[in-house]
N, C-alpha and C positions, 0 to 999 in steps of 0.2 A: 300071714302066709308067706313063706319064703319062695319067691318065684324062681330062684336059682335051682331049687329042687324040683320044680314042676315046669320045665320049659315048654311043655305042650300047652300050657295055659296062656302063654304070651300071645300067640296069634289070636286067640279068642278075646283077650283083653284089648288088643289093638283094633280088632274088628268093632268091638263095642264103643271104644273111644271115637273111632272114625264115624260110626253111625250117629253118635250124639253130637259131635262137634265138626262143623265145616272146616275150621282151621286144622284140626287133626287129620281130617280127610285129605286136605290139600297136602299136608306134610307127607303123608304116606303114599299118596298117588303121584307125587312130584316126579320120582324116577321113571315113571312110565313115559312121560313126555320129555323129560330132561335127564336122560341117564348119565350124562357127563357133568352137567352143571349142578353143583350142590344147591339145595334149598336154603335161601337166606331169609330167616324170619324178620318180621318188622311189625311194629305196633300198628302201622297203617293197614297191614293185611288183617290183623285182628279186628280193626275197626270195620273194614269191609265185611268181614265174616259176621260180626255182631249184627250189622244192619241187614244183611241178607237173611240171617237166621230170624230176625224180627219180622221180615216179610213172610218167611216160611211159616211161622207160627201165628201170623195174622195180626201182629202188633203195628205194622206199617203197611200201608197199601201202595203208596206211590213214593218212589225214592229217586232223587237226583244226586249223582256223585260226580264231583269235579276233582280230578286227580291228574298229576303230570303223566306224560307218556312213559312207557317202560317201567311202570311200577306195579305190574301184575294185574292190571285192571281186567283185561280180556280173559286171561286164564281163570281168574277168580270168579268173575260174573258170568261169562258166556260158556265156560267149559266145565269147571269143577262144580259150580253150584247146581246146574241141572243134573249132573251125575249123582250128586249127593242127595238131592230131593227125591230122586227116583228110588232111592233105597227104601223109603217108607211110603212114598206117594207116586208109584209108577204110572198112575192114571193121569197125572198132570201133563198138560199140553203147553209146549213152548214155541213162541214165535220170536226169532232173534234176527236182528238186522244191523248192518253197518253201512257206511256210505259207499263202500265198494263190495261187490259180490265176492271178490277173491278173499276178502277178510272174513266175511260170513262163512264161506265154505271152509276156510282154514280152521275156524273155531269149531265148526260142525264135525270136521274130520278128527280134531283133537278130542272132542267129546265122545265120539264113537270109539276112538282108540282106547280111551280109559274104560268105557263100558265093556269092551270086548277083551280087555286084558285078563290074563290068568288071575291076577290079584283080585280084580273086581268080581270075576265069575266065581272064584273060590269062596269069597265072602258073602256075595249076595246073588249068586246065580239062581237061587231058588225063588227069588222075588219076582223076576220077569225075564223074558227073553226077547231079543230083537226079532221082529218078523222078517222072514226071508223075502216076501213079496214087496216090502217097502223098506229097503235098506240102501239108500243112496246118499250121495254127498250132500244134496240139498235137503233131504228129508229121510228120517228113519223113525219107524214106529216100533212100539213094543206090544206084547201080547196082552197087556192090561189097558189098552186103548190110548195110552200116552204116545206123544210124538214130539219131535223137535224139528222145526222147519227153519231153514236159513234163507234170508231174503236180503235185499239191499234197498237203500233209500230210492224211492221212485221206481223200484223194480216191479215185475209182474206180480199182481195180487192173486194169491191162491184162493182167496175166499174163505180160508179156514180161520177158526177162532183160537184163542189161547187163554190159558190160565195165568201164564207169565209172559208179559210183553217186555222184551229186552232190546234196548236201542243202544248199541255200543259204537261210539265214534260216528255220529250221524253226519258230521261235516267233513268235507275234504278241506284241509287247511289251505290248500292252494286256491280254493274258490271262496275263501272267507270274505274277501273284499267285495264280492258280487252281491248286491242287494237281492237280485232275482234268485240267485242260488240259495242264499240263506232263507228267503221267504219260501222257496220251493220245499226246503227241508221241513220248515215249520208247518206249512200247509199239508204236506204228506203225513206228518205225524198226527196232526189234528184230524184229518179227514180219512186217513187210511189206517195207520198203525195203531193208534190209541183206541180206535173204535172196535178193534177185533177181539175184545174180551169176551169170554164165554159167559161168565156170570159177573155182572157189574158189582155185586155185593162182596165177592171173594177174590176176584182176579187182581193181579198186581202189575204195576208198570215200573220198570227200572231204566233210567237213562244214565249212562256213564260216559264221560267225555272230558276233554280239556276245553277251556274257554278259547274262543277264537274271535268273538265280537260281542258287543253288548246286546245285539239283536239276534244272537244265535239261539239254538233250541233251549239252552239253559236259561237264558234271559227270558225267552218266550214263556216257558212253563212257570218260572218264578213270578212273572207278572200275572199269570193266570191264577196262581195259588194252588194249594192242595198237594204239594210235594214236600216231603221231608228232604232237607238239604244237608248232605255230607260233603264239606268242602275241605280239601287237603292240599294246601299250597306246599311247594317244595321247600320254601324257607318261611319260618314262622314270622308273622308281622304283628304279633301282639293282640290279635283279635280272638277273644274267647268265644268260639262258636260252640253251641250245644245243640243236641238233637233230642227228639222226643223220648228216646230210650235211656236218656241220662248220660249219654256219651259226651265228652268234651275233649278238645285237643290237649294232650298232656304236656305239650311244650310250654316253657315258661319264658325263655329269653328270646328276643328278636334275633332272627337269623338262624335259629336252630333248624336242622335239616329234617326232612321227612323220612328218609331212608339212608342214613349216613353209611351203613354197612355196604351199600352198593353205589350210592351217589353221594360221595363226599364233596367237600367244598371245591376241590380241584375239578371234579367232573361237572358240578353245577356251574362253575365259572366258565368252563369250556362251552357248555350248552348255551349260556347267556351270550357268549361271543358269537356263536353260530346263529342263534335265533334273533338277535337284536332286541331292542328295548320293548317293542310291541309283542314280539313272539315270546319273549321271556315272561312278560306280564301275563299273557293269556295262557300259554302252555305250561309254564312252571308255577306261576303264582295264582292262577285262576281268576285273574282280573283282566278284562279286555284291554286295559290301557295301563301304562306305567303309573305307579303310585303318585308321582309328582306331575303327571301329565305327559303328553307326547309332543306334538308340534307346538302347542300352546300350553306352557307349563303354569301350574297354579301360582307359584311364588313370583311370577313376573308381573302380575297385575298390581297396580297401585290403587289406592282408595282415596276418596274424599268424604268428609262427614258434615259439610255445611253447604247449603244451597242458596245462599244469599250473597249478593254484592260482588260476584265475580266480574272482572273487567270484561271488555268487549269480546264476545264470542261469535265466531262464524258457526252457523248451525245448518245441519241437513237431516233429512229423514232417509232411512234405508229399509226397504221392504223385501221380504222373502215370502212368496206366496205358495200355496199348496196346489197340487194338480187336481184334486177333487175333494169334496166335502163328505168323506166317509169316516167311519170309526177308526179305520186303519191308516188314514191319510196323515201326512205331515202337518205340522203346526204352521199357522200364519204368524209371521213375526214382523212387527214394525218397530224400528229403533230410532231414537233421536240422539244425534251426536253433535258435539260442539268442538271447535278448535280454538285454542288460545295459545298463540305463538307455536311452540313445538308440542304442546300438550293436547291430547285428544281425549275427550271426555264423553262417556256414555251417560246421557242425562235421563232417559226414560225408555220404557219398552212396553209394548203390548204383545201378548203371545197367547194364542188359543187355537183350537180346531174350529174353523168357521166355515159356514156355507159362503157362497159367493156374495149374496146380499149382506151377510154379516161382515164380510171383508170390506165391502164398500162402505158400510157404516163405520167400521173401525178406522178406515182411512180418512173419512171425513172428520171423525171426532179428533184424531191426532192432528189433522190440519188446523182445526179450530183451536185446539189446546196450545199449539205452537205455531202461530202465524208467522213467527220470525223465520221459519224454515222455508226459504225460497226454492231450495232444491230438494226434490223428492225422488230418490233412486228406486226403481222397481226392476227387479230381474226380469228379463224378457223371456220368461219361460212359465210353465204351469198356467195359472190364471192371470199372469202379468199382462199379456197383450189385451185380454178382455177388460181388465181393470183400466188400463191406459185408455182404451177406446171409449170406455164409459165415462171416465172422469176428466179427460184432458181438456174439455171445453168448460168444465165447471171449476176445476182447481188448477192454478198455474204451477209451473215448475216441475211437472212430472217428466222424468227422463227414463227412457228404457235403457237398461244396461245389459249388454250381451256378455255373458261370462267368458273370461279369458283363461283358458286352461282348465285343469281339473280342480275340484274342491281343495285337494291337498296342495296343489301348486299355488292356489290363491292364498291359502293359509300361510304357506312358507313365505310368500312374497311380502306379507305384512308382519310376520312374527318378530322381526327385528325391532319393530316399533315398540312392541310389548316388552320384549327382553330389555330394551334400552330404558324402560321406565317412562315412556312417553304416553302411555295409555292408562286412563284413570276410570275406575268404576265406583259407583256409590256404595257406601257402607250398607250392611244388611238392614240397619235401623231405618234407613231412608228408602230402601228398595228390597223387600223380602225376596223378590225373584232373582236377585243377583247371584245367590249361591248356586241355583240351578244353572244359571248362565256359565259360571266358572266350571261346574262339573261337566257340562256338555263340551266346553272348549277343551278341558283336560282329557276327556274321553275320545275326542276327535282324532283320527277318522274311524275309530272302532265303536263309537257310540251309536245308540239306537236312532238318534236324531242329529241333524246338523243344521237345522233352520236358523238357530241363533248365531252359529258360526258363520253361515253364509251371509246373513245380514251384516254381521260385524266386519267380515273381511271386505265386503262390498263397500261399506262406509269408510273403513280405514284406507283402502286403496284410493278412494276419491279424495279423502282429506289430505293425504300425504302429497298428492299432486295438485291440489287446489281445483277450482272450477271457474268458469267464465264469470258467472254472477255470484258475487260475494254475498253470503247470508246476512240477514239483519241481526241485530245484536241481542244477546241475553246477558243478564247480570248475575254474577256469583261472587263469592268471597274467596280470594286466593289463599287466605290463611287456612281455609278448611281443606285445602288439597295437600295431602302428605302421603308418603309411602305407607304400605301396610306395616 
């Protein structure tokens, strides 16, 4: 059929294409919200649409999307997708939330603007109408019992349920350093937002955000499981991520950009400069910490692979204790460190989530295993004072340590020792736990835990300045100590 001879068919064809394809719907609806700025297509937009369509048709139930800012995430997920679903399923009910009410209301207004536009009413005005008695910026209903409610993290709970739970940017980046703020978001999502599904067998949840911390909402739901993960870093790092619908990142070469038509290398480099290494890692690359680590970089550590016949070593223990023995509490960490001239060596470590009696038992066991350690450092926080009071008459050399400055300041204060090559770790063959130790140090201060880091910085601070009572000796072979 020659469409040039039948121009009256073109609107009908456009309507059918937009009805079938979310991507096509976005392309056609774009001028309603952005009349001056042209629509710039991108394969990442296609990926977003494919996964949202998979939810629409029931192929995916829970979806986590990590994507850089300003890459059309909110318009795609919180604005165009609800409008598109209502074309065929106007009865579906939407609950949408962001960290700030102003953002939720902005997207709600945009969504309503599209639905009330002449283009939308001309094509699908016979499907539903917005009701006059419930047509506000926070909530609007249609005459087929569907609605869209805008809320915020920690905001007033309406008590309404939803068929689609959308959480768009749940974290305020400025509050990402606050453990309490991050935990508040995760608790709100678990206890309020994610429980508001109408039908647990058919309802879907979508979280779309940039990474801000290892213990952010993304890290929280990934640890829980049950979410399909679409991860779209600004620059390709060679990781072939695949999802359940058969999608894979099409980029092949490291450094390839996500949306070069809008964010070329110059624009990405400028963003990196503004965001800094941690901001770039989280917001652009969807990793809470730089690939090589932040304050404590991966390649700084040196390794040893033999544990016999080392010359005389001064030795100490360093302990970081938990506040409480619950499932969500931090780990208890006890480390054994030695010093040989300018070399500082991590010899052994215990790490687990322990009750207070278990902590006492672990402390006694490490004391018996390494009687050479005359000095035992215990941070004077959490269960530290209780442990000291319980064991100080039983085990000699327990010293309470009052932390000096923030965790970050303490890490900076000893980082030069590691960078200079003065700090040695055992090879993985000797200590399987050492890789987790390195990962926690590299992720710090954006990691989910910092107990190993705290014990390490406490020990290194003491070792570099010495102590009144010199430790008894342990023997290792210096030939076994070498850089990685």
